[in-house]
N, C-alpha and C positions, 0 to 999 in steps of 0.2 A: 287477395284477401276477400272473404265473403261479405256480401252486402249486410247480413244480420250483425256483423261486428261493427259496421258503420253505423247502423242504427242504434246499437247499444251506446256507442260513444256519444252519439247526438243526444240520447236521452239523458246521459250523465251530465252533458253540458247544459241541457234545458234545466235539469235539477239545480245546477249551480246558478242558473239565471234566476230561478225562483228564490234561491237564497239570497241573491244580490237585491232582489225586490224587497224581501223581508227586512234585510239589514238596513237598506236605504231608507225604508219607511220608519223603522224604529229610530234611526239616528236623526232623522228630520223631525219626528213627532215627539220624541223623548230624549232630546240631547243632554239635558241635565242628568238624567238617569245613567245615560251612557258614560258621561264624564266621571260620575261617581264610581260606577262599576270598574272602570279602567284606571282609577286612581290619579286622574289628572284634573280633578275638579278644583284644585288650587290655583289653576292657570286662568287668566282672564281671557286667553285666546282659545281655550279648550272647546267651549261651545261652538265657536265659529268653525274651528277645524273639524269638529264632529259633523257639523252640517254639511261642510264641503265634501267630506267623505261619503256622506249619505247621498249627495247629488252624484258623485262618482259611481256609487253602487247602483243607482237607478240607470245610469248610462250603460253599465255593464249589463244590467237586466234587459234594456232595450236591444242591445247587440245580440244577447244570447237567445232571448225569446222572440225577437222579430226576425230571425234568419231561418231559412229552410234547412240550412246546414250550420248549426250553431257551434259545432265542435271547434273550429279554428279560432273563433272569437274568445275561447277560454283564456288566451294569451292576454287579453285585456285584463282579466282578473288577476292573472299572475303578476303583471305590472303593478296593479294596485296592492297586492300582497307585499311586494317588495318595498313599497313605500310605507306601508302600515308597520311592517316588521322593523323598519329603520327607526321610524318615529316612536314606536313603543320601547324599542331598546334605549333611545335616548332618554325617554320619559322615566323609565325604570331606573336608569343609572343616576338620575337627579332627585330621586325620592327615597324616603326612608319609612320605616314603620309599616303601618297597614297599608298606606298608599303604595309603597313599593311592592308589597305582596299582591295587591289588586292588579298593578301593572304587569307583574309577573304572570298572573293568571290570564290576563288579556293576551299577553305575548304568546303563551302557550296555546290559547285557543286559535289565534290567527296562525300560528305555526301548523296546527293540524289542518286548518282550512287551506293553507298553502299546499300542503301535501296532497290534498284532494285535487286542487286546481292543477298542479303540475302533473299528477297522474293522468288526469283527463286530458291535458294539453298534449302529453306525450303520446297517449293513445290516438289523439286526433291527427297527430303527425304520422304515426305508424300506419294508420288505416285510411287516411284521406288519400284519394287518388291523386297522383302527381298532376299538377297544373301545367299548362303550356306557358309558364312564365319564363322559361329558359334559365340557364345557369347564371350564377353570379360571378362577375370578373372583378378581381381585386388587383391593384397595382400600388407599389410603394418603392421607395429608394432612399438610400443613405450613403454617405461617404465614410469610409473607414480608413483610419490611418495605419494601414498594413498593405503589404504587397498582394498583387493579384493571386500569386500561387498560395500565400498563406491563407487568404480568404477563401479561395477555392477548395483547399485541403479541408478547412473547417467544415464547410457545407457538404463536401463529397462524402465524408464519414457521417452518414445520417444518424449514427448513434449519438452524435453531438447535439442534435437539434433540441432535445428536451432541456438543454442547459440554457437556452434562451427563448424558447417557445413555451410559454406557461401553460397552454392548453394540452400539451403533449405529456403523456406519462412515460412513454418509452418508444424507441424505434429500434427493431432488431433486424439485421441483415440475415437472411436465410438461404442465401446462395443463388446463383444464376441471375443476378441483377434484381432479385426480389427482396422486399423488406416488409416487415410486419409493424404496423403503426397502432398504438394505443393512445386515445385521447380522452379528455374529460368532456362528457356531454352534459346536458341539462339534468337537474335533480340528481347530481352525483352519479349519473350513469356513465359507465365506460363504453366508448365506441371503439371497435377494432376493424382494421381493413388491411389489405395488402396492396403493395404498389410496385411499379417496375420502372427502371430507367428506360427512357426512349431516346435520350441524346446525352452525350457526355463528351465535352471538348474541354480538356484540362486548361484551367486558367481563364476559360472564356464562358462556359455555358454548362448548366446542368438542367435537364428536363425529366420529369416523371409523370406517371399517370396511375390512377388506382386500376386494379385488375377487374375483370368482369364479375359482377355479383357483389361488389363491395357495399358495405352499409351506406357510405356517402361517396358518390362518384365525384372524383376531384382529379385535377391535373395542375401542374405548375412548372415554372421554369425560373431559373436564377441566372442573370447575366452579370459578368464581371468585366469592368473596363478601367483603364487608368484615369484617375481624376486629374482635372486641369491643374497646372502649376506644381505637379509632384506632390499632391496632398493625399496619396494613397490610392484607394480602390473605390469606385462607384459600384454599388450593389443594387441591381434592379430586380424586383421580385414581382412575378405575375402569377396569379392563382385563379383557377376557375373551378367552381364546385356547385353542387346542388344545395341550396339553402334549406336546412331542416325547418320545418314549421312554416315555410312560405313567407309572405310579406308581413303578416301579423307578427310572426316570431322575430323578424328582423327589426320591425318597429320597436318592439319591447327591448331587444338587444341594444338598439341605439339609445333608448331611454336610460338604460342601466350602464351605459358606457362600455359595453362589451360588443358593439357592432364589429363584424369581421374586418372591415377596413381599419378600425382602431386597433384591433388585435395585431394585425400585420405590422403596423407602424410600431407598436409597443415591442413586438418581437425584434424588429430591426434595431431599435434603440438598444434592447438588451444584447443583441448581437454585437454591436459596436462596442459596448462596455466590456464584453467577454474578450474580444480581439485586442482592445487597447489596454486594459488594465487587468484582465484575467478573471473577472467576476462581475456579476450584476451588482450594481451599486444599491445598497440599502443603508438607511440611517435610523437613529432613534426615532425620528419623526415620521419616517416612512418605512416601517418594517416589512411591508409587503412588496418593496421594490417599485417598479413602474407598471405593474399590471393595472389596466384601466379601472376595473370595477373596485379594486382595493384602495384606490385613491380616496374613497370616502373615509378611510381610517387615518388619512394623513392628518399630521398636526404639526405645529411649530416644533422644531427640535429643540431640546433642552441641553445646556452644557453639562458636561460630566461634573458630578459632585466631587469636590475635593475631599479626599479621605481625611478623616479626623485623626490627629496623632493619638497613639496609645501611650499613655504615661504609666 
């Protein structure tokens, strides 16, 4: 990619840095005004929270304006956006009348800013030269109360993977040991690549790797072994891939509960549920299942209401 594209992204990131500087200054100097505009002036903690957010914005500004290559640091703003959207969503749900309207307006404004931040962050990933950080290695294991052949058969049919891998939209076998994968990326973007089997030992091992030129270079292997005491099958997964966005993006992912290591563990828990009971467990209190980021929506489950008799 050409150097001018890098400079364009850096200029966009610097502009966001100046935005952070302005927002932080206003939030510290006029916190009462900000609480009124956002509809949270009825909370005794609102002024303190606004000032803390102002300090955070100034930290963003320092990261973005104090770096020779500010673009990768946009992920720090994306992390702040996620916190702000959550807080404003809660505030809006707890208010009525004009305060609710003001909170909705603030939520819409932050959503627009988030869009700009995400766009710049994704440009930074796209144009930033790959660092010599090396690929990421992930490992996870789980015991499934099913035979090795049954567990192997579920994994070997790659089109089953989206049933328990939340980030996958589809996997399609296209012949000659090749498969086409579609996954959910940042900012609702879809990422697609092709992979090939490199080793296949029925009941023991499946290994694959992405083909040359794939959007995300990755490889992995799944090992199957008898669990001690006749408790089923031990499934051990090893995945290696290039982390999109580098270390800053991974730090954000860990903050939001969507770090790749956590995703792999969540996927294995869902796999265990599919093998043992036939589906991913959801409840009234956890409608999104076990996906890590969705746990923020979790709540105590409520008993089913008894139907009133019809007279």
